[in-house]
VOGU-3710 file (C-alpha; in Angstrom, 3 decimals, decimal comma):
1> xxxxxxxxxx> 65,802/110,582/81,029  68,949/111,399/82,939  71,827/112,858/81,022  75,006/111,456/81,844  78,413/112,990/82,200  80,458/109,935/81,220  84,105/109,546/81,783  86,023/106,777/79,799  89,152/105,856/81,865  92,019/104,166/79,858
11> xxxxxxxxxx> 95,174/102,729/81,313  98,034/100,887/79,776  101,045/99,790/82,117  104,681/98,811/81,492  103,828/95,221/82,102  101,205/95,319/79,710  103,527/96,852/77,057  106,144/94,337/78,058  103,828/91,233/77,408  102,351/92,717/74,404
21> xxxxxxxxxx> 98,751/92,428/75,440  97,190/93,994/72,089  93,565/94,097/73,556  94,758/96,123/76,360  96,314/98,755/74,207  95,170/102,436/74,440  93,495/102,510/70,928  91,953/99,304/71,476  90,369/100,159/74,804  89,089/103,443/73,386
31> xxxxxxxxxx> 87,258/101,838/70,517  85,772/99,424/72,789  84,289/101,927/75,178  83,172/104,345/72,459  81,443/101,357/71,016  79,783/100,499/74,293  78,761/103,972/75,250  77,232/104,716/71,801  75,090/101,359/72,182  73,778/101,785/75,749
41> xxxxxxxxxx> 73,407/105,524/76,143  71,352/108,354/74,417  71,689/111,460/76,385  75,290/111,940/77,384  78,546/113,981/77,263  81,757/111,951/76,741  85,117/112,714/78,159  88,525/110,710/78,278  91,038/110,194/81,231  94,100/108,265/80,107
51> xxxxxxxxxx> 97,016/106,799/81,832  99,609/105,533/79,736  102,754/103,677/81,435  101,326/103,551/84,987  100,804/100,639/87,200  97,381/99,919/88,598  98,359/98,961/92,150  97,983/102,577/93,408  96,095/105,718/92,578  98,903/107,999/92,317
61> xxxxxxxxxx> 98,319/108,489/88,419  97,968/111,692/86,732  94,764/110,540/84,490  93,396/108,967/87,723  93,735/112,152/89,935  92,039/114,331/87,207  89,341/112,038/87,089  88,663/111,630/90,709  88,888/115,576/91,131  86,145/115,868/88,506
71> xxxxxxxxxx> 84,171/113,439/90,492  84,604/115,614/93,549  83,630/118,490/91,833  80,250/116,717/90,550  81,260/117,084/86,826  81,103/113,177/86,350  78,492/110,830/87,436  79,386/107,772/85,417  82,759/105,980/84,692  83,161/103,363/82,137
81> xxxxxxxxxx> 86,221/100,909/81,886  87,293/98,234/80,088  87,486/95,813/83,105  88,324/96,044/86,743  92,122/95,763/86,402  92,126/99,033/84,247  90,745/101,105/87,002  92,679/99,406/89,868  94,573/96,063/90,787  94,283/96,922/94,574
91> xxxxxxxxxx> 91,529/94,858/95,875  90,925/96,830/98,761  91,017/100,247/97,199  88,637/99,259/94,526  86,319/97,624/96,828  85,984/100,960/98,804  85,194/102,757/95,665  82,492/100,240/94,361  80,965/99,863/97,521  81,241/103,125/99,493
101> xxxxxxxxxx> 82,636/106,030/97,480  80,923/106,073/94,095  77,666/104,980/95,562  77,725/108,017/98,031  78,982/110,306/95,040  75,966/109,272/92,909  78,535/107,839/90,411  77,536/105,003/88,110  80,357/102,434/87,430  80,712/100,243/84,495
111> xxxxxxxxxx> 83,015/97,553/83,945  82,337/96,391/80,238  84,233/92,980/79,982  83,073/92,103/83,406  79,660/92,750/82,858  79,364/94,851/85,714  76,920/97,988/86,039  76,511/99,413/89,595  73,075/100,533/88,500  72,042/96,811/88,748
121> xxxxxxxxxx> 73,350/96,810/92,465  71,595/99,709/93,973  70,877/99,195/97,633  72,752/95,820/97,540  76,118/94,561/97,607  77,792/93,023/94,295  77,764/89,260/93,989  80,833/87,110/94,954  81,909/86,784/91,450  82,691/90,493/91,194
131> xxxxxxxxxx> 84,616/90,609/94,597  86,428/87,323/93,495  87,579/88,918/90,218  88,825/92,026/92,097  90,775/89,644/94,343  92,506/87,729/91,379  93,275/91,059/89,706  95,068/92,161/92,993  96,987/88,709/93,474  97,850/88,739/89,785
141> xxxxxxxxxx> 99,396/92,283/89,948  101,452/91,680/93,162  102,538/88,268/91,739  103,415/90,039/88,587  105,402/92,930/90,222  107,331/90,283/92,276  108,478/88,338/89,003  109,536/91,384/87,264  111,666/92,726/90,213  113,005/89,122/90,567
151> xxxxxxxxxx> 113,993/89,064/86,757  115,596/92,623/87,198  117,601/91,452/90,114  119,069/88,373/88,082  119,963/90,881/85,427  121,650/93,138/87,689  123,787/90,359/89,314  124,940/89,342/85,842  126,128/92,982/85,282  123,421/93,715/82,582
161> xxxxxxxxxx> 122,350/97,307/82,129  118,522/97,148/82,757  117,507/100,796/82,802  114,829/101,844/80,420  116,621/104,908/79,383  120,526/105,574/78,599  122,515/107,960/80,971  123,697/111,414/79,244  126,851/110,380/77,094  125,562/107,059/76,150
171> xxxxxxxxxx> 122,778/105,455/74,153  121,579/102,034/74,020  123,340/99,380/71,565  120,995/98,740/68,868  121,997/95,244/68,682  121,843/94,595/72,543  119,642/96,667/74,704  121,478/95,765/77,824  124,811/97,228/76,327  125,949/100,878/76,246
181> xxxxxxxxxx> 127,782/102,462/73,364  129,029/106,175/73,502  127,059/109,066/71,950  129,663/111,120/70,821  128,013/114,533/70,635  126,815/114,161/74,379  130,152/112,598/75,366  131,891/115,494/74,357  129,978/117,679/76,818  130,867/115,221/79,839
191> xxxxxxxxxx> 134,579/115,200/78,825  134,373/119,121/79,044  132,846/119,251/82,442  135,472/116,935/83,942  138,134/118,798/82,153  137,035/122,316/83,529  136,583/120,707/86,963  140,240/119,598/86,915  141,216/123,086/85,933  139,444/124,336/89,010
201> xxxxxxxxxx> 136,157/125,402/87,848  133,142/124,863/90,407  130,053/123,279/89,290  128,209/126,725/89,517  130,739/128,363/87,329  130,435/125,484/84,794  126,692/125,611/84,629  127,278/129,596/84,077  129,638/129,100/81,531  127,410/126,563/79,582
211> xxxxxxxxxx> 124,282/128,823/80,061  126,220/131,620/78,573  127,575/129,790/75,844  124,178/128,152/74,921  125,402/124,548/75,578  122,640/122,002/74,888  121,280/120,380/77,985  121,041/116,648/78,531  116,906/117,118/78,425  117,493/119,188/75,046
221> xxxxxxxxxx> 119,544/116,027/73,619  116,663/113,837/74,475  113,868/115,979/73,059  116,374/116,385/69,681  116,437/112,591/69,325  112,842/111,862/69,895  113,220/109,951/73,465  110,894/112,484/75,428  108,557/115,393/75,282  109,302/118,363/77,403
231> xxxxxxxxxx> 108,607/122,159/77,711  111,055/124,364/79,689  109,493/126,319/82,547  110,988/129,634/81,437  112,232/130,721/78,069  114,661/127,799/77,671  116,386/124,810/79,425  119,237/125,808/81,511  122,228/123,817/83,037  122,189/123,811/87,010
241> xxxxxxxxxx> 124,901/122,675/89,660  122,702/119,686/90,474  123,021/118,299/86,686  126,796/119,049/86,830  127,586/117,243/90,096  125,392/114,256/89,249  127,551/113,883/85,960  130,715/114,495/87,992  130,255/111,632/90,488  128,600/109,056/87,940
251> xxxxxxxxxx> 131,027/105,973/87,691  129,176/105,075/84,255  131,712/107,364/82,800  134,764/105,182/83,596  133,004/102,244/82,326  131,211/100,816/85,584  127,538/100,484/86,213  126,430/100,532/89,880  123,249/98,826/90,643  120,929/97,530/93,344
261> xxxxxxxxxx> 121,734/100,652/95,366  118,052/100,725/96,525  115,507/98,191/97,897  111,704/97,914/98,822  110,773/96,292/101,714  107,650/95,064/99,953  105,793/95,692/96,770  104,754/99,058/96,268  106,834/100,178/99,396  109,169/103,064/99,430
271> xxxxxxxxxx> 112,852/102,742/98,268  115,570/102,702/100,766  119,245/103,446/100,104  121,309/100,370/100,886  124,690/100,255/102,486  127,292/101,065/100,270  129,142/97,507/100,382  125,813/95,734/99,337  125,684/97,659/96,006  126,659/95,784/92,903
281> xxxxxxxxxx> 129,264/97,039/90,629  129,889/95,746/87,131  133,646/96,965/86,313  134,792/97,657/82,681  130,992/97,041/81,492  131,234/99,391/78,467  133,789/101,673/76,832  134,463/104,830/79,327  134,241/108,282/78,173  136,693/109,648/80,989
291> xxxxxxxxxx> 140,017/107,918/82,207  139,930/106,578/85,463  142,826/108,850/86,695  140,940/111,988/85,702  137,613/110,618/87,693  139,471/110,001/90,804  141,197/113,218/90,820  137,970/114,911/90,341  136,387/112,789/93,394  139,245/114,178/95,636
301> xxxxxxxxxx> 137,792/117,027/97,888  134,235/116,364/96,456  131,624/115,319/99,132  133,408/117,156/101,955  130,875/118,391/104,518  130,267/122,167/104,630  127,796/124,224/106,415  125,292/125,200/103,636  122,030/126,891/104,364  119,339/124,140/104,533
311> xxxxxxxxxx> 116,003/123,895/102,588  113,211/124,389/105,115  109,948/122,458/104,735  107,743/125,710/104,388  104,048/125,685/103,164  105,264/128,125/100,350  107,762/125,781/98,953  106,602/124,485/95,383  104,173/127,669/95,248  106,758/130,283/94,707
321> xxxxxxxxxx> 108,118/130,754/90,984  110,890/132,933/89,978  109,467/135,769/87,401  112,400/135,744/85,367  113,214/131,889/84,507  109,850/130,219/85,838  111,981/128,038/88,188  110,504/127,050/91,722  112,118/129,237/94,468  114,129/127,632/97,121
331> xxxxxxxxxx> 113,625/128,411/100,831  116,519/129,208/103,063  116,349/129,169/106,945  118,354/131,215/109,506  117,799/134,263/111,636  116,312/136,065/108,662  114,681/133,101/106,253  114,089/133,980/102,717  113,376/132,558/99,341  115,775/132,755/96,457
341> xxxxxxxxxx> 116,193/131,612/92,891  118,561/128,576/92,771  119,343/129,062/89,176  120,617/132,874/89,908  124,194/131,615/90,290  124,179/129,194/87,439  122,578/131,113/84,639  123,055/134,338/82,852  119,865/135,840/83,797  120,520/138,746/86,022
351> xxxxxxxxxx> 116,975/139,548/86,779  116,518/136,037/88,730  115,110/136,353/92,336  117,805/137,418/94,845  116,403/137,351/98,371  112,703/137,855/99,460  111,968/138,014/102,857  109,885/134,665/103,869  107,908/136,802/106,837  107,103/139,576/104,196
361> xxxxxxxxxx> 105,949/136,960/101,954  103,794/135,431/104,401  102,013/138,520/105,515  101,576/139,717/101,907  100,056/136,571/100,851  97,671/136,399/103,939  96,549/139,856/103,504  95,876/139,423/99,598  94,012/135,928/100,496  91,862/137,684/103,206
371> xxxxxxxxxx> 91,059/140,521/100,939  89,969/137,877/98,025  88,170/135,871/100,222  86,212/138,722/101,831  85,327/139,919/98,421  83,905/136,481/97,455  82,216/136,050/100,579  84,011/132,975/101,441  85,925/134,072/104,449  83,064/133,194/106,903
381> xxxxxxxxxx> 82,628/129,681/105,546  86,368/128,850/105,856  86,667/130,298/109,497  83,556/128,015/110,624  85,135/125,252/108,750  88,345/125,456/110,619  86,286/125,822/113,781  84,234/122,690/113,271  87,334/120,496/112,229  88,921/121,483/115,552
391> xxxxxxxxxx> 85,885/120,824/117,438  85,762/117,296/115,764  89,485/116,831/116,387  89,249/117,577/119,925  86,372/115,255/120,409  88,062/112,471/118,880  91,223/113,099/120,910  89,285/113,097/124,094  87,311/109,980/123,271  90,873/108,328/122,518
401> xxxxxxxxxx> 92,225/109,577/125,726  89,017/108,169/127,898  89,212/104,760/126,099  92,983/104,778/126,887  92,676/106,003/130,306  90,045/103,236/131,110  92,285/100,491/129,458  95,262/101,575/131,898  92,911/101,329/134,963  91,927/97,801/134,036
411> xxxxxxxxxx> 95,528/96,795/133,415  96,568/98,233/137,028  93,646/96,503/138,379  94,656/93,284/136,795  98,499/93,700/138,208  97,041/94,201/141,561  94,820/91,347/141,731  97,801/89,043/140,119  100,109/90,313/142,863  97,679/89,418/145,819
421> xxxxxxxxxx> 97,121/85,927/144,196  100,759/85,395/144,257  101,224/86,819/147,790  98,444/84,757/149,143  99,966/81,423/147,334  96,985/81,150/145,021  99,784/81,240/141,945  103,161/80,094/141,693  104,435/82,948/139,590  103,680/86,643/139,226
431> xxxxxxxxxx> 104,134/88,545/135,717  104,091/92,264/136,300  102,595/94,379/133,719  104,249/97,592/134,913  106,043/98,180/131,548  102,727/98,254/129,646  101,203/100,513/132,224  104,261/103,220/131,782  103,806/102,645/128,010  100,086/103,698/128,347
441> xxxxxxxxxx> 101,026/106,557/130,721  103,213/108,091/128,295  100,971/107,566/125,568  98,230/109,209/127,617  100,349/112,305/128,499  100,853/112,831/124,706  97,239/112,811/123,820  96,524/115,149/126,515  99,100/117,522/125,496  97,914/117,442/121,946
451> xxxxxxxxxx> 94,497/117,937/123,351  95,719/121,170/125,127  97,401/122,510/121,991  94,214/121,982/120,028  92,160/123,507/122,635  94,286/126,803/122,655  94,188/126,777/118,849  90,299/126,641/119,197  90,289/129,266/121,812  92,279/131,653/119,689
461> xxxxxxxxxx> 89,889/130,828/116,681  86,864/131,821/118,865  88,429/134,896/120,058  89,323/135,979/116,600  85,609/135,581/115,590  84,258/137,554/118,490  86,718/140,232/117,828  86,410/140,439/114,324  82,816/139,709/113,735  83,596/137,301/111,022
471> xxxxxxxxxx> 86,685/135,856/112,150  88,648/137,407/109,254  92,191/137,141/110,578  94,271/134,342/109,523  96,802/133,183/112,188  99,341/131,620/109,600  99,616/130,024/106,177  98,970/126,334/105,680  99,816/124,013/102,886  96,194/123,025/102,576
481> xxxxxxxxxx> 95,082/126,795/102,394  97,591/127,669/99,712  96,549/124,483/97,618  92,910/124,938/97,924  93,100/128,649/96,646  96,369/129,284/94,916  97,841/127,878/91,735  101,274/129,580/91,934  102,854/132,870/93,063  105,145/134,673/90,565
491> xxxxxxxxxx> 107,856/136,598/92,249  109,861/139,340/90,458  111,057/140,937/93,612  109,518/142,313/96,939  107,499/145,053/95,035  106,290/142,924/92,214  104,379/139,801/93,304  101,580/138,145/91,066  99,297/135,784/92,657  97,777/133,278/90,193
501> xxxxxxxx> 94,319/132,168/91,959  92,640/128,721/91,212  89,655/129,338/89,055  86,936/127,867/91,389  87,399/128,175/95,189  85,779/125,390/97,127  85,656/125,795/100,853  83,799/122,503/101,359
//
């Protein structure tokens, strides 16, 4: 009898909590699934994956991502859920997993309340009842999301405060959740920030002063009041310039609430900042902490454009950690790019990373990665995988180029024939498709340029393979490579760098 590695997946969204669906509670789902597994399986190991407060309209949920990672690593061969909507409310995505991905991975999928067990559909497509339910879940979720958005929009128009959390310095009125009242212990710090700014202190100097005097941060107030649970990355939470600047420019502290700053083009789309004149401001909504004259004085001079060093998108961004305060290092561009700890100037820890040359980091990490993979016998597989991937990409690009070239040839032929018919009087009008042809020519040129770049990279890889036997030289770091092998890189200085490798290296 096959021993199953069973994963119970449990999800509760904010919408479920809003409408008090008790049957969907975490506890009720857990009880239902454990009872089902105990009744229908004998040999099994049971694990649980849970997402509390996450929507089912996409798969960007921590519990879901952990579950899918276990599936990819062949640690799970059976998934049990209360109903399809707990797993996903996107009809297309859910269908892909049920009909293609899970059967390919050898994963059995069970939806208890829908009476669905993929084992009963091996070699065939699930019946129309299953697909119809999936479609209903998808439509219901999108309809519910739209209703929630509409309801929030109306309340914002009425000047109500609709955020789930209160801003630093305020707390929700126990008698009216859409009203704010001053939290005096936090407000005292807000007043101090504005007072110091008026005296001439910069945001960096204020952050350093607060850290030196162990002034509690906003997150520490939330933890103390039971509003959240968090652990500091280092020894303690620290003030930084970003937090100070955010407080200084927030109109909430003069009694105003500014809402509808962002909009989405469609359900689950990305937020876009709207023009300033389209924002909704409710004036004198609550008791102010800061006088308007003080707030306006602080705003004078703020926001003037300077020429700061910009962050660069570098593969190492997000992987490098300060060995002192455990914060992520920030990349700086320029003639000599480097990484630095952005808290160095706002905290009292003198051993935070000052500057570590980016090129030095790249070469060091490439060397250590090559050394490790050679020791583990993985380098040859990695190189072969990169060569194979480039071969597939080049083949696909060439096929796209061939198809486009054929389409363009036919379009030119049609244009020529249409023109001949017009000249010979066979047609009364002639429409030139010259614009379409030019667009195709431009697209074809871009494709051919990409093919040349890929072929150049391919030749270099093959050359490396011949020169070094195993192809053991890395040309450059990539985010994919770093994510695959490295968990994080702890930097103290250029002489002290610790690479924390992922436990299991997978080249596939």
